[in-house]
C-alpha positions in Angstrom: -62.8 102.5 13.9 -61.1 99.1 13.4 -57.7 98.6 15.2 -56.5 96.0 12.6 -55.7 93.5 15.3 -58.9 91.4 15.0 -60.3 90.3 11.6 -64.0 90.9 11.1 -66.4 90.7 8.3 -66.9 94.5 8.3 -70.1 95.2 6.4 -70.8 91.5 6.0 -71.0 91.1 9.8 -74.8 92.1 9.7 -75.4 89.5 7.0 -73.6 86.8 8.9 -75.5 87.7 12.1 -78.8 87.5 10.2 -77.9 84.1 8.7 -76.9 82.8 12.2 -80.2 84.1 13.7 -82.2 82.2 10.9 -80.2 79.0 10.8 -78.2 78.3 14.0 -79.8 76.8 17.1 -78.4 76.6 20.6 -79.2 74.2 23.3 -77.5 73.0 26.4 -77.4 70.3 29.0 -76.1 70.8 32.5 -73.3 68.4 33.3 -70.4 68.2 35.8 -68.1 67.0 33.0 -68.8 69.0 29.9 -65.5 67.9 28.2 -66.8 64.3 28.3 -70.1 65.3 26.7 -68.2 67.2 24.1 -66.0 64.3 23.2 -69.0 62.0 22.8 -70.9 64.5 20.7 -68.0 65.1 18.4 -67.5 61.4 18.0 -71.2 60.7 17.2 -72.2 63.7 15.0 -70.8 64.9 11.7 -69.3 68.3 12.5 -67.0 69.1 9.6 -66.2 72.7 10.6 -65.1 71.8 14.1 -61.3 71.7 14.4 -61.0 70.7 18.0 -61.0 66.9 18.6 -62.1 66.4 15.0 -58.9 65.6 13.2 -60.3 62.3 12.0 -62.9 64.0 9.9 -62.0 63.8 6.2 -62.9 67.4 5.5 -60.6 68.6 8.4 -57.7 66.5 7.2 -57.9 67.4 3.5 -59.4 70.9 3.2 -60.5 72.8 6.3 -57.1 73.5 7.9 -55.7 74.7 4.6 -58.7 76.9 3.8 -58.6 78.6 7.2 -54.8 79.1 6.9 -55.3 80.7 3.4 -58.1 82.9 4.7 -55.9 84.2 7.6 -53.1 84.9 5.2 -55.4 86.8 2.8 -57.1 88.7 5.7 -53.7 89.9 6.9 -53.0 91.5 3.5 -56.2 93.5 3.4 -56.5 97.1 4.6 -58.2 97.9 8.0 -61.8 98.9 7.4 -63.2 101.8 9.3 -66.6 101.2 10.9 
């Protein structure tokens, strides 16, 4: 049963997991300074959904921050879903 403290996608969680399995890829590189590699990657790749260190992205500035704030506000008004 949900506690109401952590928002989830409830029944949609399985659909989201399936989409991630089909479309998301993970890779890694060992490095002693991962924060430096992250900064270079964010600066060189278009990552519109990344909020950290990505304030210069137009989507971040104009839409993403507000969309996420609105989604949190809406989620807080919804009932807790039993699982």
